[in-house]
C-alpha positions in Angstrom: -15.7 -29.1 -0.4 -12.5 -27.5 1.1 -11.9 -23.7 0.5 -8.7 -22.4 -1.1 -5.7 -22.8 0.9 -4.6 -19.8 2.9 -1.8 -17.7 1.9 2.0 -18.5 3.2 1.9 -15.3 4.8 -1.0 -13.7 6.6 -1.4 -10.6 8.9 -4.8 -10.2 10.8 -4.6 -6.8 12.0 -7.6 -4.6 11.2 -7.5 -2.5 8.4 -10.4 0.0 9.2 -11.1 -0.2 12.9 -9.8 1.7 15.8 -7.9 4.7 14.0 -7.4 7.4 16.6 -4.5 9.9 16.0 -2.3 10.3 18.9 -2.5 14.3 19.5 -1.5 14.8 23.1 1.8 16.1 24.4 5.3 14.3 23.6 5.3 13.1 27.2 7.3 10.0 25.8 9.2 11.5 23.1 9.1 14.5 20.7 10.3 13.6 17.2 11.3 16.6 14.9 10.1 15.9 11.3 11.9 17.5 8.2 9.1 17.2 5.4 8.7 18.5 2.0 6.6 21.9 1.7 4.2 20.6 -0.9 3.4 17.3 0.8 0.0 16.8 2.2 0.6 13.6 4.3 3.1 14.7 7.2 0.3 13.7 9.5 0.6 10.1 8.7 3.5 9.2 11.0 1.6 10.9 14.0 -1.6 9.2 13.1 0.3 5.8 13.4 2.4 6.9 16.7 1.6 5.7 20.0 0.1 7.9 22.6 2.8 10.2 24.2 5.0 10.4 20.8 4.7 13.7 19.3 5.8 14.7 15.8 6.7 18.3 15.3 7.4 19.4 11.6 9.2 21.9 9.8 9.0 22.2 6.0 11.7 22.2 3.3 11.1 23.8 0.0 9.6 21.1 -2.6 7.0 21.8 -5.5 8.0 19.4 -8.1 8.8 15.6 -7.8 11.7 15.2 -10.3 15.2 14.0 -9.1 16.7 17.5 -9.5 13.8 18.3 -6.9 14.9 15.7 -4.7 18.6 16.8 -4.6 17.6 20.5 -3.9 15.4 19.5 -0.9 18.3 19.2 1.5 20.0 22.6 0.2 19.2 24.6 3.6 18.9 21.5 5.7 20.7 22.9 8.4 18.7 26.0 9.0 15.5 23.9 9.0 16.9 21.3 11.4 18.0 24.0 13.7 14.3 25.2 13.9 13.4 21.7 15.1 16.3 21.9 17.6 14.4 24.8 19.0 11.7 22.7 20.6 14.3 20.3 22.2 13.4 17.1 20.1 14.8 13.7 20.9 15.1 12.8 17.4 15.0 14.4 13.9 13.4 12.5 10.9 14.4 13.5 7.6 10.9 12.3 5.8 11.2 11.9 2.2 12.2 8.7 0.7 13.3 9.8 -2.7 15.5 12.6 -1.4 17.0 10.7 1.4 18.2 7.9 -1.1 19.2 10.5 -3.6 21.1 12.7 -1.3 22.3 9.7 0.8 21.5 9.1 4.4 24.8 9.5 5.7 25.2 13.0 4.1 21.8 14.0 5.4 22.5 12.7 9.1 26.1 14.2 9.1 24.5 17.6 8.4 21.8 17.4 10.5 24.0 16.6 13.6 26.6 19.1 12.6 23.9 21.7 12.9 22.1 20.5 15.8 23.9 18.1 18.0 20.7 15.7 17.7 20.7 12.3 16.3 18.5 11.8 13.0 17.3 9.0 10.9 16.0 9.1 7.4 12.9 7.4 5.5 15.2 5.2 3.3 17.1 3.9 6.2 13.7 2.9 7.8 12.9 1.3 4.4 16.2 -0.7 4.1 15.9 -1.9 7.7 12.4 -2.9 7.4 13.0 -4.9 4.3 15.6 -6.7 5.5 14.0 -7.5 9.0 10.7 -8.7 7.1 13.2 -11.0 4.9 12.2 -9.4 1.8 14.8 -9.5 -1.1 12.7 -9.7 -4.1 10.1 -6.6 -3.6 7.5 -5.3 -6.0 7.7 -1.5 -5.9 4.5 0.8 -5.8 4.9 4.6 -6.2 3.7 7.9 -7.0 7.0 8.9 -8.6 7.8 9.9 -12.2 9.8 7.4 -14.3 13.3 8.8 -13.5 12.8 8.6 -9.6 11.3 5.1 -10.0 14.4 4.1 -12.0 17.0 5.9 -9.5 15.2 4.0 -6.5 15.2 0.6 -8.3 18.9 1.0 -9.0 19.6 2.5 -5.4 17.8 -0.9 -4.1 19.7 -3.1 -6.3 23.0 -1.6 -4.9 21.6 -2.6 -1.6 21.0 -6.1 -2.4 17.4 -6.0 -3.5 16.0 -6.9 -6.6 12.7 -5.2 -7.7 10.6 -7.8 -9.8 7.9 -5.7 -10.5 6.6 -2.0 -10.1 3.4 0.0 -10.7 1.8 3.3 -9.5 0.6 6.5 -10.4 3.3 8.9 -11.7 2.6 12.4 -10.3 4.6 15.7 -11.2 4.0 17.4 -7.9 3.6 16.6 -4.2 0.1 18.0 -4.1 -0.9 15.5 -6.7 0.8 12.8 -4.7 -1.0 13.5 -1.6 -4.4 13.9 -3.2 -4.6 10.2 -4.4 -7.4 8.6 -2.4 -6.2 5.6 -0.4 -8.3 3.1 -1.8 -6.5 3.6 -5.2 -3.5 2.2 -3.5 -5.4 -1.0 -2.8 -6.2 -1.2 -6.4 -2.6 -0.5 -7.7 -1.4 -3.1 -5.1 -3.6 -5.6 -6.4 -1.8 -5.3 -9.7 1.4 -6.6 -8.7 -0.1 -9.5 -6.5 0.7 -12.2 -9.3 4.4 -11.3 -9.3 6.8 -13.6 -7.6 7.8 -10.8 -5.2 8.5 -11.9 -1.6 7.1 -8.7 -0.4 5.7 -5.0 -1.6 7.5 -1.9 -1.1 5.1 1.2 -1.3 7.7 4.1 -1.4 6.8 7.7 -0.8 6.1 9.5 2.5 3.7 11.9 0.7 0.6 9.4 0.0 -2.4 8.9 2.0 -1.9 5.1 3.0 -2.0 4.4 6.8 -6.0 3.7 6.5 -5.6 0.9 4.0 -2.3 -0.2 4.9 -3.1 -3.5 6.8 -5.7 -4.2 4.2 -3.4 -4.2 1.2 -1.2 -6.5 3.2 -3.7 -8.7 3.9 -4.7 -9.1 0.4 -1.2 -9.2 -1.1 -0.6 -12.1 1.2 3.2 -11.0 1.9 4.9 -8.5 4.0 4.2 -4.9 3.1 6.5 -1.9 4.0 5.7 1.5 3.4 7.8 4.6 3.9 5.7 6.3 6.7 5.4 3.2 8.5 9.1 2.4 8.2 10.3 5.6 9.3 8.0 5.5 12.5 8.9 2.0 13.3 12.8 3.0 13.1 12.1 6.2 15.2 10.4 3.9 17.8 13.2 1.6 17.8 15.8 4.1 17.9 14.2 5.7 21.1 13.6 2.6 22.6 9.9 2.7 22.6 8.4 -0.7 23.2 4.8 0.3 22.5 3.4 -0.8 18.8 0.4 0.0 17.1 -1.4 -2.9 15.4 -3.6 -1.5 13.0 -1.1 -0.7 10.4 0.6 -3.8 9.4 3.0 -6.5 10.5 6.0 -4.2 10.7 4.7 -1.6 12.9 3.0 -4.4 15.3 6.6 -5.6 15.9 6.2 -9.0 13.9 9.8 -8.6 12.6 11.5 -6.7 15.4 13.4 -9.9 16.4 15.1 -10.1 13.0 16.3 -6.5 13.3 19.5 -5.6 14.5 19.5 -2.6 17.1 19.4 0.7 15.5 
């Protein structure tokens, strides 16, 4: 008797094997990362990065996860960005999804450039570019956000042409709570959205443990998956013209959608 038909979308990259964080010197590129102070997962872009790509992190004050906290995150962004410039980084990455969409990527990038003269990118830019490259128009949304932040993100995505058809997650009041959720929880939470008619899954937040299970979630969901740290790294590599792609963290980072993405 024939087995069930395979899903229309399938990615066969490993979800658990071959993990090795690149901890060497930035011989290919140095990326300065602006990251919330209470966040616990600033290591995730480094974990997924190719050898020779080094992330250097400076933190911005952030102890709660409401909309007001997202707005306040960029209060002193110039001073913090200038500290990264001291390390002669090639690119500055403002890595907080909610804060970058609340403040607006153009505002964030302008202020960083005026303070440092260095090009910058934001998490939400990576997310939007990744959704478009993967052909996702009706995503399911998975987050650790409070309801007010989820509602704001859904409205923001609608303004960018994306209709969120289902949402779920584990609301957290602090970034420490967000980062303390075990990676396996996100497998379970993603499975709850699988029955939706979404054409892909967006896992939004740079402050959660996700990289070790990202490929498994994508394989089980059966449609493209975009995640914040993954999308930020993908955009950073493309911005810097770095061709090497890790294959352990989903189709996006492996380069499956690069041809559909305009040059950054």
